[in-house]
N, C-alpha and C positions, 0 to 999 in steps of 0.2 A: 881429450887431447888438449895440451896447452903448448904454446910456442913462446920461447924467450930467446932473443938474439939469434934467430935462425936455427935453433935446436928444438926438437919436439919431445914431449913426454906423454906417453899413453899409459893408462891404467887398465889392467885386465883383471876382473874379479872372477874367481872360481869358487863355487859353493860346494859342489859335490865331488870334486876331484882336485888333486893338487898339481895337475899338469894340463897344459893346453892340448887341444886335439892336434893330430898330426898336421892338418892344414894350417892351424893357427901357429904351431911351432915353426913350420917352414916359412910362413909369412913374416913372423917376428924376426927370425934369423936373417931373412933377406932385407927387411926394412931397417934393421939396426946395424947392418954390416957397414954402411957408410958413415956411421957414428953421428948422423944428424938426428936420429930418433932413438930414444931409450924407452923400453917398455918395463913397467913395474907390474909383476904378477902378484896379486894379493889373493890368498886363500882365506875365505871366511864368508860372512853373510853381509852383502852390500846393504841390505835393508836395515839390519840392526847395527851395522858397522863393527861387528865382532870379527876379529882377525886372528888366525892361528899361525900362518906362515907368510913369508914374503920372499921374493926373488926378483931378478932382473934379466932382461935381454939387452945386451949391448955388444957392439962389435961382432954381431952375428952369433953370439954365444949366450947360452942360458946359464946363469949362476945357480948354484944349489939353493934350494929353498931353506930358509932358516926360520925357526920359531920367532914369532913376532906378535905384537899387539897393535892397536890402532896408533898409539903414540910412536911406535917404531916405524910405521908407514909414513906418518907425518914427518918424522925426522929424516927419513930417506928422501922424501919430496923436497924438504928444505935444503938438504945437501945438493940435490940435483939443481935446484934454483940457483944456489950460490955458484955452482960449477958453470951453469949455462950463462950466467951474467958475466963470467970471466972469459967466455969464448968470443972470438972476433970473426 
């Protein structure tokens, strides 16, 4: 987790499935509802940094997973950083 300007970003890596457990999904929906925390869900291998899909939890909702690679995840993080820096 990282914090910028009072906003938090969490990364959740999944290797064997492309969706969080029911408990994780409920937790991420609740944590992101206030818009203070965003969760990026990365499907792939955290050890090798191979990525197949990425999605987010924000405003209490999960976005559909989209095909991605590591550069796509990095780009999504960079966008979040730019957004977080503009928040007051």
